C-alpha positions in Angstrom: 0.0 0.0 0.0 2.8 2.5 0.8 4.4 1.8 -2.6 1.1 2.6 -4.3 0.8 5.8 -2.4 4.3 6.8 -3.4 3.6 6.0 -7.0 0.4 8.1 -6.8 2.2 11.0 -5.2 5.0 10.9 -7.7 2.4 10.7 -10.5 0.6 13.8 -9.1 3.9 15.8 -9.1 4.7 14.7 -12.7 1.1 15.4 -13.8 1.5 19.0 -12.9 3.8 19.4 -15.9 2.8 16.5 -18.0 -0.6 14.9 -17.3 -0.1 11.8 -19.5 3.3 11.0 -17.9 1.7 11.5 -14.5 -1.1 9.0 -15.4 1.5 6.5 -16.6 3.4 6.9 -13.3 0.2 6.2 -11.5 0.1 2.8 -13.4 -3.0 3.7 -15.4 -2.4 1.2 -18.2 -2.7 -2.0 -16.2 -5.9 -0.6 -14.7 -7.3 0.2 -18.2 -6.3 -3.3 -19.3 -8.2 -4.9 -16.4 -11.2 -2.8 -17.1 -11.3 -3.6 -20.8 -11.0 -7.3 -20.0 -14.3 -7.2 -18.0 -16.3 -4.4 -19.6 -19.3 -5.6 -21.7 -20.8 -2.2 -22.6 -19.5 -0.1 -25.5 -20.4 3.1 -23.6 -17.8 2.0 -21.0 -15.2 0.7 -23.6 -15.2 3.7 -25.8 -13.6 6.2 -23.4 -11.0 3.6 -22.3 -10.0 3.0 -25.9 -9.9 6.8 -26.5 -7.6 7.1 -23.5 -5.3 4.5 -25.0 -5.2 6.4 -28.3 -4.3 9.6 -26.4 -1.5 7.8 -24.4 -0.1 6.1 -27.5 0.0 9.4 -29.4 1.7 11.2 -26.5 5.3 10.0 -27.0 7.3 7.0 -28.2 7.9 6.1 -24.5 4.2 6.2 -23.8 3.5 4.0 -26.8 6.2 1.6 -25.7 4.8 1.4 -22.2 1.3 0.7 -23.7 2.7 -2.0 -25.9 4.6 -3.6 -23.1 1.7 -3.6 -20.6 1.0 -7.3 -20.0 -2.2 -8.4 -21.7 -3.3 -5.0 -23.0 -2.6 -5.6 -26.7 -4.2 -9.0 -26.2 -7.4 -7.5 -24.8 -7.6 -5.0 -27.6 -7.1 -7.6 -30.3 -9.3 -10.3 -28.9 -12.2 -8.4 -27.4 -12.7 -5.6 -29.9 -11.2 -7.0 -33.2 -12.2 -10.6 -32.3 -9.0 -12.0 -33.6 -5.8 -13.6 -32.3 -2.2 -12.7 -32.3 0.9 -13.2 -30.2 1.1 -11.2 -27.0 4.4 -9.4 -26.7 4.6 -10.3 -23.0 3.3 -13.8 -23.2 5.1 -17.0 -23.9 2.2 -18.5 -25.9 -0.2 -17.5 -28.6 -3.3 -15.6 -27.6 -6.8 -17.0 -27.8 -10.0 -15.2 -28.2 -11.6 -14.2 -24.9 -14.7 -15.9 -23.8 -16.2 -12.6 -22.8 -17.4 -10.7 -25.9 -18.6 -7.1 -26.1 -22.4 -7.3 -25.7 -23.6 -4.6 -28.1 -25.4 -3.9 -31.4 -23.3 -4.4 -34.6 -23.0 -0.6 -34.9 -21.6 -0.2 -31.4 -19.2 -3.1 -31.9 -18.0 -1.5 -35.1 -17.2 1.8 -33.3 -15.2 -0.1 -30.7 -13.4 -2.1 -33.4 -12.5 1.1 -35.2 -11.2 2.6 -31.9 -9.2 -0.6 -31.2 -7.7 -0.5 -34.7 -6.8 3.1 -34.1 -5.0 2.2 -30.9 -2.9 -0.3 -32.8 -2.3 2.2 -35.6 -1.1 4.9 -33.3 1.2 2.5 -31.4 2.6 1.3 -34.8 3.3 4.8 -35.9 5.2 5.7 -32.8 8.4 3.9 -33.9 9.6 1.5 -36.4 10.5 -1.0 -33.6 6.9 -1.0 -32.4 5.6 -1.3 -35.9 7.8 -4.3 -36.6 6.8 -5.9 -33.3 3.1 -5.5 -34.1 3.7 -6.9 -37.6 5.5 -9.9 -36.2 2.7 -10.5 -33.6 0.0 -10.6 -36.3 -1.7 -7.5 -35.0 -1.3 -5.5 -38.2 -2.9 -8.4 -40.2 -5.8 -8.3 -37.7 -6.3 -4.6 -38.5 -6.2 -5.3 -42.3 -8.7 -8.2 -42.0 -11.1 -6.0 -40.0 -10.8 -3.0 -42.4 -11.4 -5.3 -45.4 -14.5 -6.7 -43.7 
């Protein structure tokens, strides 16, 4: 608990000059990953995906942190793009989550577009991240969805 309070206090200080860096210091990304894994409503998923787009677009370091957050890319791929790929932090291939987004086709489509945008912004942050996403199969997942 004390370490969490210190992370939070450090994040508050950093947030005064750079809000996104402050949120990252407060360990926002693992919390977003956990929320996305259990959320079943598009109205709850949309702002979380929009936050990920903002974080990925902030800086190369932020995009790398997003990419390296255990399970986050997996959740984005499997839950919103309903596809599989290799997780950068996992030792095995990913499988599609049992929990699907319970929504109309239109709402699912909006979430899929936001999820694809997350991956697009991460891939544009650096050539290393782009190559990693290509090797994981994530870029192919975006192509398949866009050609749908």
